[in-house]
N, C-alpha and C positions, 0 to 999 in steps of 0.2 A: 503494499499501499504504501501510500507517498506521506510524508507529514503531513498536507490538506487531506483534510476529511469530508469538502463540501466542494463540488465546482470543480475548475478544471485548476493543476498545477503550475506553479508560475517557474518560468526555468530561467536559472541564468544563462546569460549568450557565450558561445564558445565563439573562440578564430578559427575559422574552418580556412585549407589549403588554398580554397579561392579567395581568400579576404586576403590573403598574405601577400600574393601576386598584387594587390592594390596599392601594398608599399613601398616605396623605390629602396634600392637595392641600401645603399650609405644609410637613411631611416634603420631598415632591417635589422642593418647589421649592429648598427649603436647599440637598440632594442637588446637585439640578442646578447652583446656582449661588452652589456654595463655592469663591471663589479667587477669581470673577471681579467683574470693575467693572464694575455695570449704569451705563452715562452717565445722566443725569436727565433725559430729554427726554420731549416731550409735556408739561408740565406744564400749560399755560398754555391749553390747549386741547383736545380728545379729536380725538386722530388715530386711536382704535381701530381697528384692521383685525378686521372681523366675517367669521366663518366658520359657511357655512350643512354640515352633515355630510348627504350623502346615502347610504346605507346606515350601521345603526348596530350592525354586530356586532363585535367584539373587535376588529375589524383599524382599525376607523373609530374606535373610541372610545380604542384605543389613541393615535389620532394627535392625536388632539384633548390629549391629555395629552402628546403631543410639543411640537404647534407651543405651547402656553403655557409648556412649559421654554425653547422656543428663542426664545421673546419676551423672557422675561428676560434670555438672554445678548446678545439684537440690542439690546434696548434700547427695544423699542415694547411696545404693549397689543395682544393679542388677544383678544378674548369670541363664543363659539358662540351664536348667535342663533336657529338654526332645524335642525331635524332633519326626516329622511326615510327612511321604509323602507316595503317592502312590507308590514309584518308588525306588526301595533300593539304586540305583546305584547314582541319586542325591542326595540322605539323605548322603550320605557315602561320595561323595564329597563337599557337602555341611560342611557337620560334619568338614574336613581334614580343610578348607579353612579359616572357622572362630577357631578352635582351632592357626590354627597356627600362626591370626591373632591377639585374643582376651584372649592368656592364659588361664588363671585362672577363669577367666570370662564365660568359656565354657565347664561345666562340666556336659557332657552330655556319659556317660558308654554306652556301649554295650545293657545294659538292657535297657536304658532308649531311644533307637532311634527305633523307631516303624514304619512299613511300612505295608500299605494297606488299602483299603477304610476304616476302620474303626478305624486305627492309632489316630485318632484324640483325641477318647475318650480316651485310651490309655495314649497320651500325657498328658494330660490336665488333668487326674486321678491323673498325679505324682504334680499336684500344692495344693496347700493349698486354702483354700475360701481367697480371698481377691489378689492372685496373679497375673499375666496376662497371659492371652492365645493370641497369635499373631496369626490372622487368615490370610494366607497371600495365601494361594490355589486359585486354580482358581473361579472366581465369582458364576459358575454354582453350588457350593458346602457352598460358603458362609454363606448360611441363614440355613443348616444346622448346622453348626458349632457354629456358634452364639447362636442357640439356645440351643448346650449342654453347651457351656463357662458360658452363664448365667446364666441356670438350678443347674451347679455348683456352683455358686457363686466367678464366675472371673469376673474381671476385663479385658477387652479388648483393642487391638488394631487389626483394623481390614482395608486392603489392599482395595483400590480400582481398580475395580468396584466393585459393590456390591451384584448383585442382576441381571440377564437379561432379565428379564421379571417384568412385573408388579407384579406376583401374588409374586414370590419369593422377591419382595422388600416390600410390604406387610405383608410377613411373619418377615421380619426380624424390620419394624415399632413394631410390639408387641412386637417382643423381648427385644426390648430396652426401652420401655414402663415397661417391668417388670425389666428392669435393674435399672430402674429411681427409682422404689416403695422398690431396695433393695439397695438401693445407691449403685450400679456399678458405677465405670467410663469405659465410649467406648468413644474410640480416633479412629478417622478414617485418611484415605491416602490421603484425600485430603490436603494435605500440604502449599498451597499454604494462604487458610485463615489465617496462622500462621507466614506468611512472615511478618516481621514489614514493613519493604520500603512497603508492597502494604498496610499495616494498615495506613500508612502516609498520602499516596495516597487518600484510604479512609476519610478518617475523613476531608480530604481538597475537595473532590465530595459531602461527606456531610455539609460542611460550606459554599457549595456555589461556591467555585472557579473556576470551570469549566460550570457553570449554569447548565442547568438541563440536564440529560444527554438523548439525542435523538436516540442517532444512536452508533453501538459497533460494530467492526471488531474484529474477534477472525477466525486464520488462522492456521493450519499446515498441511503443503503440502508438501510433502517428495515423497525418491523412497519407490517401495512396492516390495511385496514377495508374491510368491504364495504358493499352497499348492499340492502336489503332489499327486497321489493316493495312498492309504495306501498300505504299501509295504505285500504281501502276508503272510508272515510269523510274521505277528504285530500283538497282540490284539488289534482290532481294539476298543472296549472301550478308551484304553491306549492312542490309536492314538488319537482320537478326545479330550479326557478329560487331555491331557498334550501337549507339544509342541513338531511339529509345528502343530499340529492340534487343537490348544485349542485357537488361537487369529483367526484362520479362522472361526470359527465354533461359531455360536450364542447362542448356548446353552451353551456353557463350560463356555467361555468366555467375552460374549454381542458381539464379534465380536471387528474387532481392528477402525473401529471409534470410539466407545467408549472408548476399554482401551487408547486410546489416548487424545480425546479431551473432555472427562468429567472435567478434570480441566478446560480448558476454559471455557466451560458451563455453571460450578461451578463459575467462576471470572463473567461471562455474569448477573448470578443472583444475585451476588454481589456487584457487580456496581449499579445496579440497588433497593437492597436490595428488592427484590421480585421475584415471579416465573412467566414463560411464563404465558399467557393464550393460547396462538396455537401455533401452527407452521406449516409450511409448507416446501419440499424441493426437492429438483432434484437430481439424481446421474446416476449412469450405471459402467456399466464393460467393459473392450474391448473385443470387441466380438471373435477376433482371437487367447485369449489368454487361455494356456489352464492353464485353475486354477479350481481345483477340489471343493474350499472352497466358503462359503457361501457370502465374503463379496461384497460389491459392491466397484470399485476401484474410486469411488470418491464420495462427499456427497456432498453437498450444504444447508445449511440451512437457513430460515428467521424465527427468533421469534419473537413473537410481546407480549407488555407487556402491563399489563392494563391501562397505561399513552397513549399509541401508540407507545413510544418506540420501537425502532427495534434494534436484534442485529445478526448480518450477520457470521454465524459460519460454517467455509469450511477447508475439509480433501479431500488431493490427496494422493492418494501412488502409484504411476507411475515412474517411472524414468526418467530419459532423462527430467523434465518438471522445471520449471521455482518453487523453495524453498520457502518457507517463511514459519515461527514457530512465532506470537504475538498477543499479544490484545493491542488493538487501543481501545479508549472510542472519541466521541465527545457531547460535551457540547454547549449549548448555549452562553458559552463566549467563551470557546475555546478547542482543544483536546490534549488529554494525551494517554500515551503509558503504560499501568498496568505491563506487562509483556512481556520475551523478549524468544529469542530460548533459546530452553531444559528447561525453565521455570524460566532462569534466573530472578531474581529480579532486574527490572531493570526500578522500575517507577519514571516517568516525567511529566510533565503538558508544554506542548508547548505553546509558544504568541499567536497565532491564531490558527487555522484549519490546518496551514502546519502539515504536518509529516516528518518534516527535523531536523534532530541532530542538526544544526547551528540556530533552533528556540524554541531550549527550556530554558524555565523560571525559573524554578524549577527542581531538581533533586532529589530522597529520599537520605539517607543515607547509604553508601554500609552495606549489611549484615556483620556479624561475625562469621555466623556460617554456616554449612549446613544446607538450607531449609528444609531437611527432620529432622533434629535433631528437630527444636523448635517445632514440634506438641508432640513428645516425652518427651519434659520436660514441653510442661503442663500440659499431661499427668500423667506424674511421681509427680510433685509438687502437683496436685489434686488426689493424692494418700497418699502424704506422708502428707499433710495439712486435708486431708477429706474435699475437697470443691467440689461440684458438678463439674460434667463434663462427660458432655453426649453428643456424634452428632451426634446419628444416624441419628434423624429425618431433622436434615437439610443436611446429606448428601443422606439420601434415598431420597428423594427432589432432589436432584442433579441429582443423578442418575436418577431419574424417568424421569427429562427433558431430558436426553441425550436419554434416550430410547424414547420419544418422538420422539425426531428427528431423530432417527433411522426409526420408524416405520413410517414418515411420509415422507420419500425418497423411503422405499420398498414399502409401499403400492400404493403410489403416491395420498393420501387425507391428508385434512389439520387434524391435531389428535389437541386437544383442551384437557387443562390441567384438565376440570373437565371426559374426555373420561378417561384420565388414571389413573385418582385416581379410577374411577369403576371398570378399569378392574383388571379380576382374572389371566388374561391370562399366562402361563407359558410352557414353552416346551418341559419342561418333568417334568413328576408328581413323579416321582417316583426315584427322587435322592436321597430320602433318605436309597434308599434299595439296590443302586449297588454297584457292587464286581467285582471282575475278571471274574466272570463266566459268568457277564450281558450281553445280546446282546444292541450293541452300540446302544445309540438313535436316531441318523442318519443313514439311509439308503443311500448308492450311490447305484449310476447306472451302467450299464456296464463298462463305462469306468472310474469308481472311481468317480466320478463327485456327490458331493451332492447338493440338492436342494437350487438353485438361487433366494432370493426375486424376482418374477415381477411385477413391477407395474402394480395396477389394477387387480391382481390375487392374491397378498399375504395380510395377515392377521398376526399383532401380537400384538394386543393391542384390 
């Protein structure tokens, strides 16, 4: 429940990556580095870490800004030298915005801007071994991009979600193992794990200050959009693989629930320091709503852990309904809030089980830098100091837990961890070979609607 018992909750505004690009590079750097002593390293030689951005939407462009801010804290230099996207217009818009915000840190002339389904190869080929491939395109293509980056000897930053299905996730696990053998660093976009605020609460949980955690509540409830039919003049593969289609189709970006809830599902597993043994769930679609996408409009999942603890994870994307965005946990001694709206780092402990802002007994110190930047600081520090850093397995297992929940709702069945680990299911088996002339992976009916999961009939594990 929210601290408020009547009406709509009031959320504190967070700063999104899109917002960050509106701030000039100099002003942004001054804000990020205020009060931070930056060591004077790399003065005598060019030890710049080069970046290649694969997927130039707002998420990828924001990650470039996070990397630049983190470099100032770590005391190294980074420079974006190549960009790739399947849409040339989006590529050009991102380059213009980044150049305006970050100046000389963006060194991507026209000959290093690549468009097409094979553009990721060309961009990564502009790097030296030991540079960073930024994999921020949609999850349907992440497995392909990670394989190539690792085989080329690159460190990797990969955004969530990571793959839409168990087969893709297992392929990424194998790539992560190869990276580990080659001492390559891999960071993932599950940035909440690097939140000092949350880490402080985790320590208190591990020290027994809330008792045994028996119940977790994670909610992301808000308004929702729908997918219209693909326009007759559009390439249907691009319609499915990019916005607006990607978040509404399971093969392209895992579906909206996982895109929105993977962070909180990962938080539940972090709090319990384990993976769930099973999950069951219910959901549904608004019957009269003309939505050509595959998403359910509501998901309610109950994860069970080995000690019997339960995590209730709910997502609703329907306008004019009660909204909430929060993760709570209940221990045998008291309750706590783990995170707040827009992933706000707002960790605190209550005196008892009442989730009331007047009932707080401990609160974590405020964080001094943007949440997304912390994960980049850890990655760059690991590269500069050659420390082990490979988040592949943890991130893939968190994604697998999310896929379990989605499959439980869509199929109407209880899904176990063992089933998910054993599954090789893939929505699209030839994703490596897609190009502009490929047929779209999912076929629409005569009204333009793509197949929607029907419990009792649908299988995706």
